[in-house]
DSSP file (Angstrom, degrees, kcal/mol; ACC not computed):
  #  RESIDUE AA STRUCTURE BP1 BP2  ACC     N-H-->O    O-->H-N    N-H-->O    O-->H-N    TCO  KAPPA ALPHA  PHI   PSI    X-CA   Y-CA   Z-CA
    1    1 A M              0   0    0      0, 0.0     2,-0.1     0, 0.0     5,-0.0   0.000 360.0 360.0 360.0 124.9   27.1   58.5  -67.2
    2    2 A G    >>  -     0   0    0      1,-0.1     4,-0.7     4,-0.0     3,-0.6  -0.310 360.0 -91.3 -95.7-178.6   27.3   59.9  -63.8
    3    3 A W  G >4 S+     0   0    0      1,-0.2     3,-0.9     2,-0.2     8,-0.1   0.863 122.4  56.2 -60.9 -39.0   24.7   60.7  -61.1
    4    4 A K  G 34 S+     0   0    0      1,-0.2    -1,-0.2     0, 0.0     0, 0.0   0.779 103.7  54.1 -68.4 -26.3   24.2   64.3  -62.4
    5    5 A E  G <4 S+     0   0    0     -3,-0.6    -1,-0.2     2,-0.1    -2,-0.2   0.631  85.7 103.0 -83.6 -12.8   23.3   63.2  -65.9
    6    6 A L  S << S-     0   0    0     -3,-0.9    -4,-0.0    -4,-0.7    -3,-0.0  -0.411  82.7-104.1 -69.2 144.3   20.6   60.9  -64.8
    7    7 A P     >  -     0   0    0      0, 0.0     4,-1.9     0, 0.0     3,-0.5  -0.306  29.6-113.9 -63.3 154.4   17.0   62.1  -65.3
    8    8 A A  H  > S+     0   0    0      1,-0.2     4,-2.5     2,-0.2    75,-0.2   0.833 113.9  57.8 -61.5 -34.4   15.2   63.3  -62.1
    9    9 A W  H  > S+     0   0    0     73,-0.3     4,-1.9     1,-0.2    73,-0.3   0.862 107.0  47.5 -68.9 -33.8   12.7   60.5  -62.2
   10   10 A I  H  > S+     0   0    0     -3,-0.5     4,-2.6     2,-0.2     5,-0.2   0.902 111.1  51.6 -71.3 -39.7   15.4   57.8  -62.1
   11   11 A K  H  X S+     0   0    0     -4,-1.9     4,-2.6     2,-0.2    -2,-0.2   0.936 111.1  47.6 -59.8 -46.6   17.2   59.6  -59.2
   12   12 A G  H  X S+     0   0    0     -4,-2.5     4,-2.2     1,-0.2    67,-0.3   0.900 112.9  48.7 -62.1 -41.4   13.9   59.8  -57.2
   13   13 A G  H  X S+     0   0    0     -4,-1.9     4,-2.3    65,-0.4    -1,-0.2   0.908 112.5  47.6 -65.4 -42.1   13.2   56.1  -57.9
   14   14 A I  H  X S+     0   0    0     -4,-2.6     4,-2.7     2,-0.2     5,-0.3   0.916 111.4  51.1 -65.0 -43.2   16.7   55.1  -56.9
   15   15 A I  H  X S+     0   0    0     -4,-2.6     4,-2.2    -5,-0.2    -2,-0.2   0.948 115.7  39.5 -62.6 -49.6   16.6   57.1  -53.7
   16   16 A L  H  X S+     0   0    0     -4,-2.2     4,-2.1     2,-0.2    -1,-0.2   0.850 114.9  53.9 -71.7 -32.0   13.3   55.8  -52.4
   17   17 A G  H  X S+     0   0    0     -4,-2.3     4,-2.0    -5,-0.2    -2,-0.2   0.927 111.9  44.0 -64.0 -44.6   14.1   52.2  -53.6
   18   18 A V  H  X S+     0   0    0     -4,-2.7     4,-2.5     2,-0.2    -2,-0.2   0.897 111.9  53.3 -67.3 -40.4   17.4   52.2  -51.6
   19   19 A L  H  X S+     0   0    0     -4,-2.2     4,-2.3    -5,-0.3    -1,-0.2   0.901 108.8  50.2 -61.1 -40.1   15.7   53.8  -48.6
   20   20 A D  H  X S+     0   0    0     -4,-2.1     4,-2.6     2,-0.2    -1,-0.2   0.915 109.5  50.6 -63.9 -43.2   13.1   51.0  -48.7
   21   21 A I  H  X S+     0   0    0     -4,-2.0     4,-2.5     1,-0.2    -2,-0.2   0.918 110.7  49.4 -59.8 -43.9   15.8   48.4  -48.9
   22   22 A I  H  X S+     0   0    0     -4,-2.5     4,-2.3     1,-0.2    -2,-0.2   0.918 112.1  47.6 -63.0 -43.9   17.6   49.9  -45.9
   23   23 A L  H  X S+     0   0    0     -4,-2.3     4,-2.3     2,-0.2    -2,-0.2   0.895 112.1  49.5 -66.2 -39.7   14.3   50.0  -43.8
   24   24 A V  H  X S+     0   0    0     -4,-2.6     4,-2.4     2,-0.2    -2,-0.2   0.929 112.0  48.2 -64.9 -44.3   13.4   46.4  -44.7
   25   25 A L  H  X S+     0   0    0     -4,-2.5     4,-2.6     1,-0.2     5,-0.2   0.892 110.9  51.6 -63.0 -38.8   16.9   45.2  -43.7
   26   26 A Y  H  X S+     0   0    0     -4,-2.3     4,-2.2     2,-0.2    -1,-0.2   0.919 110.7  48.1 -62.8 -43.1   16.7   47.2  -40.5
   27   27 A V  H  < S+     0   0    0     -4,-2.3    -2,-0.2     1,-0.2    -1,-0.2   0.910 114.9  45.3 -64.1 -41.3   13.4   45.6  -39.6
   28   28 A I  H  < S+     0   0    0     -4,-2.4    -2,-0.2     1,-0.2    -1,-0.2   0.889 118.8  41.0 -69.9 -38.8   14.7   42.1  -40.4
   29   29 A I  H  < S+     0   0    0     -4,-2.6    -2,-0.2    -5,-0.2    -1,-0.2   0.748  91.3 105.9 -82.6 -25.1   18.0   42.6  -38.5
   30   30 A S  S  < S-     0   0    0     -4,-2.2     7,-0.1    -5,-0.2    -3,-0.0  -0.078  73.8-127.8 -59.7 158.6   16.6   44.4  -35.5
   31   31 A S        +     0   0    0      6,-0.0    -1,-0.1     3,-0.0     3,-0.1   0.154  66.2 124.6 -95.1  19.0   16.3   42.6  -32.2
   32   32 A H  S    S-     0   0    0     -5,-0.2     5,-0.1     1,-0.1     0, 0.0  -0.347  72.8 -86.9 -73.3 159.0   12.6   43.5  -31.7
   33   33 A P     >  -     0   0    0      0, 0.0     4,-2.0     0, 0.0     3,-0.4  -0.212  42.9-104.1 -61.0 160.2   10.0   40.8  -31.1
   34   34 A L  H  > S+     0   0    0      1,-0.2     4,-2.6     2,-0.2     5,-0.2   0.849 119.2  56.2 -58.2 -38.9    8.5   39.2  -34.2
   35   35 A D  H  > S+     0   0    0      1,-0.2     4,-2.1     2,-0.2    -1,-0.2   0.906 108.2  47.6 -62.7 -40.7    5.2   41.1  -33.8
   36   36 A A  H  > S+     0   0    0     -3,-0.4     4,-2.5     2,-0.2    -1,-0.2   0.876 111.2  51.8 -67.4 -36.9    7.0   44.5  -33.8
   37   37 A Q  H  X S+     0   0    0     -4,-2.0     4,-2.8     2,-0.2    -2,-0.2   0.927 110.6  47.5 -64.1 -44.5    9.0   43.4  -36.9
   38   38 A L  H  X S+     0   0    0     -4,-2.6     4,-2.2     2,-0.2    -2,-0.2   0.877 112.2  49.9 -66.0 -37.1    5.8   42.5  -38.8
   39   39 A L  H  X S+     0   0    0     -4,-2.1     4,-2.0     2,-0.2    -2,-0.2   0.937 113.4  45.5 -65.0 -46.5    4.1   45.8  -37.8
   40   40 A A  H  X S+     0   0    0     -4,-2.5     4,-2.4     1,-0.2    -2,-0.2   0.906 113.5  49.6 -64.0 -41.7    7.1   47.8  -38.9
   41   41 A L  H  X S+     0   0    0     -4,-2.8     4,-2.4     1,-0.2    -1,-0.2   0.886 109.9  51.9 -64.8 -38.5    7.4   45.8  -42.2
   42   42 A G  H  < S+     0   0    0     -4,-2.2    -1,-0.2    -5,-0.2    -2,-0.2   0.873 110.4  48.1 -64.3 -37.7    3.7   46.4  -42.8
   43   43 A I  H >< S+     0   0    0     -4,-2.0     3,-0.9     1,-0.2    -2,-0.2   0.917 114.9  44.8 -68.4 -43.2    4.1   50.1  -42.3
   44   44 A V  H 3< S+     0   0    0     -4,-2.4    -2,-0.2     1,-0.2    -1,-0.2   0.871 121.2  39.0 -68.1 -36.7    7.1   50.3  -44.6
   45   45 A Q  T 3X S+     0   0    0     -4,-2.4     4,-2.2    -5,-0.2     3,-0.4   0.091  76.4 123.6-103.1  22.7    5.5   48.1  -47.3
   46   46 A F  H <>  +     0   0    0     -3,-0.9     4,-2.5     1,-0.2     5,-0.2   0.823  68.8  57.5 -59.2 -33.7    2.0   49.4  -47.1
   47   47 A P  H  > S+     0   0    0      0, 0.0     4,-2.4     0, 0.0    -1,-0.2   0.942 111.1  42.0 -63.3 -42.7    1.7   50.3  -50.8
   48   48 A S  H  > S+     0   0    0     -3,-0.4     4,-2.9     2,-0.2     5,-0.2   0.890 114.4  51.3 -71.8 -36.6    2.5   46.8  -52.0
   49   49 A L  H  X S+     0   0    0     -4,-2.2     4,-2.4     2,-0.2    -1,-0.2   0.916 112.1  47.6 -62.8 -41.8    0.2   45.2  -49.3
   50   50 A F  H  X S+     0   0    0     -4,-2.5     4,-2.3    -5,-0.2    -2,-0.2   0.919 112.9  48.6 -63.9 -43.4   -2.6   47.5  -50.4
   51   51 A L  H  X S+     0   0    0     -4,-2.4     4,-2.1    -5,-0.2    -2,-0.2   0.921 112.0  48.4 -63.7 -44.4   -2.0   46.7  -54.0
   52   52 A F  H  <>S+     0   0    0     -4,-2.9     5,-2.5     1,-0.2     4,-0.5   0.906 113.6  46.7 -63.4 -41.1   -1.9   42.9  -53.4
   53   53 A S  H ><5S+     0   0    0     -4,-2.4     3,-0.6     1,-0.2    -1,-0.2   0.871 111.3  52.1 -69.1 -35.0   -5.1   43.1  -51.3
   54   54 A W  H 3<5S+     0   0    0     -4,-2.3    -1,-0.2     1,-0.2    -2,-0.2   0.869 109.9  49.0 -66.9 -36.6   -6.8   45.2  -54.0
   55   55 A L  T 3<5S-     0   0    0     -4,-2.1    -1,-0.2    -5,-0.2    -2,-0.2   0.541 118.0-114.8 -79.5  -6.6   -5.8   42.7  -56.7
   56   56 A G  T < 5 +     0   0    0     -3,-0.6     2,-0.3    -4,-0.5    -3,-0.2   0.628  69.3 138.3  84.9  13.6   -7.2   39.9  -54.5
   57   57 A Q      < -     0   0    0     -5,-2.5     2,-0.6    -6,-0.2    -1,-0.3  -0.670  46.2-147.6 -92.4 148.0   -3.9   38.2  -53.9
   58   58 A N        +     0   0    0     -2,-0.3     3,-0.2     1,-0.1    -5,-0.1  -0.768  43.7 138.7-116.4  84.6   -2.8   36.8  -50.5
   59   59 A Y    >   +     0   0    0     -2,-0.6     3,-1.4     1,-0.1     7,-0.3   0.134  31.5 114.5-107.4  17.4    0.9   37.3  -50.3
   60   60 A T  T 3  S+     0   0    0      1,-0.3    -1,-0.1     5,-0.1   -11,-0.0   0.694  73.9  54.4 -67.1 -16.6    1.0   38.4  -46.7
   61   61 A Q  T 3  S+     0   0    0     -3,-0.2     2,-0.8     1,-0.1    -1,-0.3   0.614  92.7  77.6 -90.1 -12.4    2.9   35.3  -45.6
   62   62 A N    <>  -     0   0    0     -3,-1.4     4,-1.9     1,-0.2     3,-0.2  -0.842  57.3-172.4-104.9 103.3    5.8   35.6  -48.1
   63   63 A I  H  > S+     0   0    0     -2,-0.8     4,-2.3     1,-0.2    -1,-0.2   0.784  83.2  57.7 -65.6 -28.5    8.2   38.3  -46.9
   64   64 A Y  H  > S+     0   0    0      2,-0.2     4,-2.6     1,-0.2    -1,-0.2   0.914 107.7  44.9 -71.4 -42.1   10.2   38.2  -50.2
   65   65 A I  H  > S+     0   0    0      2,-0.2     4,-2.7     1,-0.2     5,-0.2   0.906 114.6  49.6 -67.4 -40.4    7.3   39.0  -52.4
   66   66 A I  H  X S+     0   0    0     -4,-1.9     4,-2.3    -7,-0.3    -2,-0.2   0.919 112.9  47.3 -62.8 -43.1    6.2   41.8  -50.0
   67   67 A S  H  X S+     0   0    0     -4,-2.3     4,-2.5     2,-0.2    -2,-0.2   0.927 113.7  46.4 -65.7 -45.1    9.7   43.2  -50.0
   68   68 A L  H  X S+     0   0    0     -4,-2.6     4,-2.4     1,-0.2     5,-0.2   0.914 113.4  49.6 -63.9 -42.5   10.1   43.1  -53.8
   69   69 A G  H  X S+     0   0    0     -4,-2.7     4,-2.4    -5,-0.2    -1,-0.2   0.887 111.3  49.9 -62.1 -38.8    6.7   44.6  -54.2
   70   70 A G  H  X S+     0   0    0     -4,-2.3     4,-2.9     2,-0.2     5,-0.2   0.907 109.6  50.1 -66.5 -42.2    7.6   47.4  -51.7
   71   71 A I  H  X S+     0   0    0     -4,-2.5     4,-2.2     2,-0.2    -2,-0.2   0.937 114.2  44.8 -62.1 -46.0   10.8   48.1  -53.5
   72   72 A L  H  X S+     0   0    0     -4,-2.4     4,-2.2     2,-0.2    -2,-0.2   0.904 114.4  49.3 -65.0 -40.4    9.1   48.4  -56.9
   73   73 A T  H  X S+     0   0    0     -4,-2.4     4,-2.5    -5,-0.2    -2,-0.2   0.936 112.9  45.6 -64.9 -46.2    6.3   50.4  -55.4
   74   74 A W  H  X S+     0   0    0     -4,-2.9     4,-2.6     2,-0.2    -1,-0.2   0.840 110.4  55.2 -67.9 -31.6    8.6   52.9  -53.7
   75   75 A F  H  X S+     0   0    0     -4,-2.2     4,-2.4    -5,-0.2    -1,-0.2   0.930 110.1  46.4 -62.6 -44.3   10.7   53.1  -56.9
   76   76 A L  H  X S+     0   0    0     -4,-2.2     4,-2.3     2,-0.2    -2,-0.2   0.906 112.3  49.6 -65.2 -41.3    7.6   54.1  -58.8
   77   77 A I  H  X S+     0   0    0     -4,-2.5     4,-2.4     1,-0.2    -2,-0.2   0.932 113.3  46.9 -62.1 -45.0    6.6   56.6  -56.2
   78   78 A G  H  X S+     0   0    0     -4,-2.6     4,-2.9     1,-0.2   -65,-0.4   0.868 110.3  53.2 -63.6 -37.0   10.1   58.1  -56.2
   79   79 A A  H  X S+     0   0    0     -4,-2.4     4,-2.4   -67,-0.3    -1,-0.2   0.902 110.0  47.5 -65.4 -40.8   10.1   58.2  -60.0
   80   80 A I  H  X S+     0   0    0     -4,-2.3     4,-2.3     2,-0.2    -2,-0.2   0.928 114.0  46.8 -65.8 -44.6    6.8   60.1  -60.1
   81   81 A I  H  X S+     0   0    0     -4,-2.4     4,-2.6     1,-0.2    -2,-0.2   0.927 113.9  48.4 -62.7 -44.6    8.0   62.6  -57.4
   82   82 A G  H  X S+     0   0    0     -4,-2.9     4,-2.6   -73,-0.3   -73,-0.3   0.875 109.8  52.4 -63.0 -38.0   11.3   63.0  -59.3
   83   83 A W  H  X S+     0   0    0     -4,-2.4     4,-2.1     2,-0.2    -1,-0.2   0.919 111.2  46.6 -63.1 -43.9    9.5   63.5  -62.6
   84   84 A I  H  X S+     0   0    0     -4,-2.3     4,-2.2     2,-0.2    -2,-0.2   0.925 113.3  48.6 -64.1 -45.1    7.3   66.2  -61.0
   85   85 A V  H  X S+     0   0    0     -4,-2.6     4,-2.5     1,-0.2    -2,-0.2   0.904 110.7  51.7 -61.9 -41.2   10.4   67.9  -59.5
   86   86 A G  H  X S+     0   0    0     -4,-2.6     4,-1.7     1,-0.2    -1,-0.2   0.888 109.4  49.6 -62.5 -40.1   12.2   67.7  -62.8
   87   87 A K  H  X S+     0   0    0     -4,-2.1     4,-0.5     2,-0.2    -1,-0.2   0.894 112.0  48.4 -65.0 -39.9    9.2   69.4  -64.6
   88   88 A I  H >< S+     0   0    0     -4,-2.2     3,-0.9     1,-0.2    -2,-0.2   0.910 111.6  49.3 -67.5 -42.1    9.2   72.2  -62.0
   89   89 A R  H 3< S+     0   0    0     -4,-2.5    -1,-0.2     1,-0.2    -2,-0.2   0.821 106.2  56.9 -67.6 -30.9   12.9   72.8  -62.2
   90   90 A N  H 3<        0   0    0     -4,-1.7    -1,-0.2     1,-0.2    -2,-0.2   0.595 360.0 360.0 -78.5  -9.9   12.8   73.0  -66.0
   91   91 A K    <<        0   0    0     -3,-0.9    -1,-0.2    -4,-0.5    -2,-0.1   0.497 360.0 360.0 -76.4 360.0   10.3   75.8  -66.1
């Protein structure tokens, strides 16, 4: 199965998931001071931080959980966008 045969929602999820991974790696590897890295990581991962705070969990100190939560959240956002785009294209 190639890229063209994948459903639109999976394509959207993969694209935003990979983009999130790239942004997280850039923030971690960059030579900015730690405060700037944490601010950038917070901006990139805001959906998962919001979800964790809404659920009452305090995972703000664990970068791995925040990153995994961000990847999953952005995958879901991309999947929803891809699903909507797929519905529009099929009409």
